[in-house]
N, C-alpha and C positions, 0 to 999 in steps of 0.2 A: 596420399602424402600426409604425414603427421603434422599437426599444427605446431607452431612455435611454443617453446616452454615459457609461457608468460609468467611473470611474477604473480599477477592476479589472474586466477583461473576461472573463478565464478563471480558473476556480477549480479547483485541482488537489488532489484528495482522496487521502490515504492510505487503505488498506483496513482492515487488522487493527488493532483497538483504536480506530479512528476511525469507520468505518461499521458494522463487524460484529465479533462475537467468534465464532470457530468452535468454541469449547469444546474445544480441544485436537486438532481434526481434523488440522491440519497436522503436528503432532508424531507422531500415530498413523500417518499415511500414510508418513512416513519410517521409522518402526519396522517397519512391514509390509514395506516395500521392502527394507530391510537384512536382515530375517529371511528373506524369500524367496530373496534372492540369496546371502547369506553365512551364514545361520543365526545372525545376531546381531541381536536386537531393540534396536537402538541408541537411546539416549535423547539426542536432539539438545540438550536443555536443559543437559546437562553440558558441552557443548563450544562453544556459540554464545551470542551476545548478542541481545537484542531490537533489531530494526532492521536486522539483517544481511540481505543478499540471499539468495535461495534457492540460487544456485550456491555462495556462500561457506558456507552451512549444510551443503550436501551434501559439499563438499570437506573442510571441517574435521572433520566427523563421521567421514567415511571415514578420514581420516588418523589420527584419535584411536582408532578401534576396530580398524583393520587395520594401523596402524603404517607406512603408506606412502601416497604419492599415487596416486589412481586412474589407470589407463590410460584413454586416450580412449574406447575401446569400453565399458569398465566404467562410466565416468561417464555416457555416453549411455544405457546400459541402466538405471542407477540412477535417472536423472531420469524416464525413461519409466515405470518401475515406480512411482515416487513419484506421478506424475500419475495413473496408473491407480488407485492406492489412494485418492488424495485425493478423487476423485468419490464413492467409497464412504463414506469417513470423514466427509465433509461432510454427505452425505445422512443418515447414521445418527447424527450427533452430537445427543445429547439437550440439550446446553447451548449449541448454536448460537443466536445471537440477533442481531437488528438493534439497534444502540444507540439510545437515546432521541433522538427528533427527526428521525432520518435519513429515514424514509419520508415525512414531511411536508415536510422541507426541500428534498430534491432536485427534486421536480416544481415546487415554488414557484420555485426558482432558474431552472429551465428556462423557466418561464412569464415570468419577469422579464427574460429575454434574456441570461443568463449562459451562457458556454460551459463545460461540465464535462468534466474529464479526470481520469485516475488517475495517481498517482505512488506507486510501491510497490516493495518489494524482492522481491515475488513474481515468478516467471516469468509471462509474459503468460497462458499457458494456465491456470496455477494461480489467477491473479487472477480470471479469469472463471468458473472452476469454483466458487470461493468465493462469488461474487456471484450466480451463476445460481440457487442454491437459493431465493432470495427475489426474483429478477427485477430486481435493482438494476443489473445491467450495462447495461441498456437506456439508462440516463441518460448513459453515458460513451462518447463517440465517438472518443476518442484517449487516449493515455497514455504514460508511461515506466515501464519494468519492470526487474526484476532480471535478465531475460534480455537486456537492452540494455547494462548496465554494472554493475560492482560499486561504482561511485562514485555516491553519492546526488546530488551536484551535477550530474554528467553525465546521470543519469536524468532530473533536472528539466529540463535543457536539451533533451534529446531529446523529452520530452513537449511542451515549448513549440514545438519545430520541427514536430512532428506536428500539433499543433493549428493551426498556421499553414497547413500543407498541406491539412488537412481543410476549414477554413473559408475558405481563399483570402484571408486577410488577416493582416497582421503582428501577432503576439502578442509584443510586447516584454516583457522580464522585469518591468518596472515596472507593467505592466498585468495581471500575473498574481498569484495569491495561492495559497499552499499551505496546506492544512488537514491537520494531523497530530497524533499523540498522543505522539511521542517527541522527545527532544533530537536524534536522528539526522535527523528530518524538518526540524527548525528549522535545523540546521547545513547540510543539503543545500540547503534553500531559499535561505539567505543566501549560500552559496557561488556560487549561480547568479544572484544579484542579485534574488531574489524575497522578498517579505514573507511572514510565516507566522503563522497563527493556531494556537496550541497548545491542544489539547482534552484536558483532564485526565480522560479517560473510561476509562483502563485502568491501565497499570502505573506511570505517572508523574503526580504530583500537580501542582497549579497552581504551587507554589513551585519545584519542579524545572524546570518548563517556563519559568517566569519567569527563573530562573537561567541557563537555556540561551539566554536573550535572544529568546524568542518575541516578536513585535511586539504581539500581543494574546493573552490567555489566558482561556479560558472553561472552565467545569466540564463542559459537555456541549453537544451540538447541539440540545438540547430547545427552547431559546429562539432558535434560529437563530444566525447569525453576527453579530458586533458591527457595529452600524450604521457606526461610524467606519472599520471595515475595508473596508466596501463602498462608501464614499463616493467 
């Protein structure tokens, strides 16, 4: 049986703060990488903002703690060491958790015929390391990542193009929907011509997401996505 002809065909989910909380595993992996390579357990929180892409986080932290831009070989090595430690820190994190509603919502959306993708500032490898701990990456067959672009709008466009390639059908921006927890997610979606559901599940509350002009705002995914967003 063919699925209903939904207005929004593809749903693009942010990861951190929307699907899962890693309990600081990402920051710890950066600290371990900097400590191994340079003897500096760098605190990325001092130099970066929520919603930045992984390459931006690595570069800005490097510049802040070492006082210069990384050479190409240094940056490649830093990213490799960070990914190496991320698998360890994610698996060991005592405060890692899946956010309310996620584990029920994703299989239900698949069963209802929606196409699910990722849109995230994580490197592609980092995104799947974070989701692998609880097997959530199986729901997402395409995505846009911080390893594709530092511009969130372009990451969104790339995700849509990849979804079109994977499924063999055009995914126009107005048939896609971004689900994220930060004003960066909202701005990136709108810049790419995509509507956005803001989820007040982590660092930003519903007022802040409404001020960022999210098209719909919900407190969590526990009760699913707004009906009007999926119509």
